[in-house]
C-alpha positions, -999 to +999 in steps of 0.1 A: +002+004+001+031+017+004+039+028-029+013+038-041+004+065-011+045+080-023+033+079-061+001+094-047+019+125-031+044+135-063+015+130-086-002+159-061+024+179-061+036+179-101-005+184-106-002+217-085+028+226-100+047+234-061+080+244-059+104+225-041+106+244-010+068+251-009+074+212-017+090+208+013+073+235+040+041+216+033+057+185+041+070+192+069+042+217+087+021+179+080+038+152+087+073+171+100+094+150+080+105+166+052+110+141+024+076+114+020+101+086+008+106+094+050+070+092+063+043+071+073+012+054+054-006+082+080+008+106+073+007+108+035-023+103+036-024+135+063-003+150+029-027+143+001-052+156+030-036+188+031-032+186-009-066+190-010-073+208+003-052+236-014-073+226-046-058+185-055-082+162-075-072+135-085-077+131-121-110+110-131-096+081-150-080+085-175-079+072-215-063+052-230-031+061-248-038+068-290-018+052-316-018+081-336+016+101-326-007+132-337-035+127-311-004+121-287+011+155-299-017+166-291-026+153-253+012+158-240+012+198-246-025+200-235-006+183-204+023+210-203-004+238-203-023+217-174-011+241-148-012+269-166-054+264-169-085+262-144-103+232-162-075+209-178-097+181-177-101+164-210-135+175-216-120+209-218-093+197-242-122+187-268-134+219-263-111+237-274-100+212-305-139+221-311-137+256-316-099+250-334-114+228-354-152+219-352-140+181-349-156+161-309-125+148-296-089+150-301-089+114-315-106+122-345-089+147-355-069+139-393-030+142-388-037+185-404-061+195-377-042+180-353-010+201-367-031+233-369-040+225-329-010+215-315+010+249-330-023+264-316-014+243-281+025+259-290+019+297-293+000+289-262+020+273-239+050+305-258+027+327-237+021+310-205+063+300-207+082+314-225+113+300-246+094+267-233+086+251-267+105+260-303 
């Protein structure tokens, strides 16, 4: 049971885009320890409860990876944008794709349609994190 809890702590930290210092401070405040690896299961549960209190929500069941490289690229860029978005859900990505192409789901994109979505996502990512996408 320990490994899944530790993994959730690290996923939550990434989802919340916590800086190293903030993460260590939260661990110290909640558990008195500065490393999740040193925490008991109960302490890891307490850290997850604190993450939820500050706004983290475990992700719903993930979609299976597409077998289309252009669709995987769309999802990868969306994943990079997620920490900068109010709603980084798949439903929000579908709405973005719909506005860009008229299609309801990224899985339905042709390579050309996906390319226009990919370029739009790259520009968006560059606006929120300059120098991150070439």
